[in-house]
N, C-alpha and C positions, 0 to 999 in steps of 0.2 A: 545524407549524413544524419546521424542520430546520437542522441546522448541519453544514457540510461543511468538509473540508480536502483539499488536493490536493499531491501531489509530481509535478513534471513533469520529464521527461527524466532519470529515474533510471537509472543504468547497471546494469540488471539485467534479465534476460530476462522477458517477460510470463508465460511459461509457469511459471516459478519463483514469480512473484508470485501467480498464480491459485491455486496449491496452498495457499498461506498464507491467501489470502482466503477460501477455503472453510471454513477452520477457524474463523473468527471471525464469519462472517455470522449475524446474528440473535441474537448473544450480548450480555449486559449489557456495559457499557463496562469495569467493573472485572474481569470475567471474561476479556474479550477482551485486556486489558492483561496479566493474568497468563499467558494462553496465549502471547501474542506474546513476552513476556520470556523464557520458558522453552524455546522451540523453537531448535534449533541451526541456524538459517538466516539468511542475511544479509537476506532479505526481511523477517524478523521484527523486526530491528533498525530498518529503515526505517519499518516500519508502527507500531512503538511510538511513535516520535516523531510520526508522523502522527496516531495516536489521541490523544496528549496535546494536540496542536494543535487537533484537532476538539472535544475536550472543553473546552479553554480558550475557543475560539470560541463554544461553546454557552453557557457560563457568563457570559462577559463581554459578548458582542454580543446575545444573545437572552434573557438572564436565566433560562436553564433550570436545573433542579436536577441537579447532576452524578450524584446517586445513582439517578435515574431514567432515565438515558440508556442507549440500547441501539444496536447497530450495525444500522441498517436496511438500508443498502446499502454494498457494498465491492467494488471492481472494479479490475483492473489491465489498462489497454488498451495496445496496442503504440504506442510512439512511433516516431521516425525511427531507421533503422538506419545506424550508422557502418560504412562499408565500408573495410576494410583489406586489404592483400596480404601474404602470407607467401611469401618466395622459396623455390623448391624446384628440384630438379635440371633440368638441360637448359634453363636459362633461363626456366622457366615461373614462374607465380606462382599460389598457391592463395588464394582469397578467404576472409577472416575477417569475419564479420558480428558486430558488437557491437551487440547489440539494446538498445533503451531501453524504459522503460515510463512511462506516466502512471498514477499510483495515486491513487484517490479513496476517501474514507471519508465516509459520510453517517450522522449520528446523529440519532435522534428520541427524544422522551420517551415513556415508557410511560404509558399511561392508568391511572388509579387503580382 
C-alpha cells in the first residue's frame, strides 16, 4: 500500500527539483522532513509541504503508521513552459522560458 501527494504546475525548474529529490529518496519520512527543512533551496520549501501532505494522506486515508513511513519514490517531471519575451536592442526580443514542474512523493510503510 502506498500514499502519494502531488504538486502540479509549480513555478520552479525541474532541474532544480531533481537535485532535491535525490537527497530524500529512500529516507525515512522524519529524516526527509529534517533534510528538506534545512536546505537553502526553494524546492525544499515546496517539498516540505508536499511531504507533510503525503504523511497526512497515509495516516488519514490508509491508516498507516507515520513512524514507519519512508520515501519510496520522489520525482519532479517537467510541466508546461511559460514562454515570455524580453525586449533587447534593434527591435529584437529574447525568449525567456519560465519552466514548471510536477512534483510527486510516494510513501510506503517499512516492513517490520
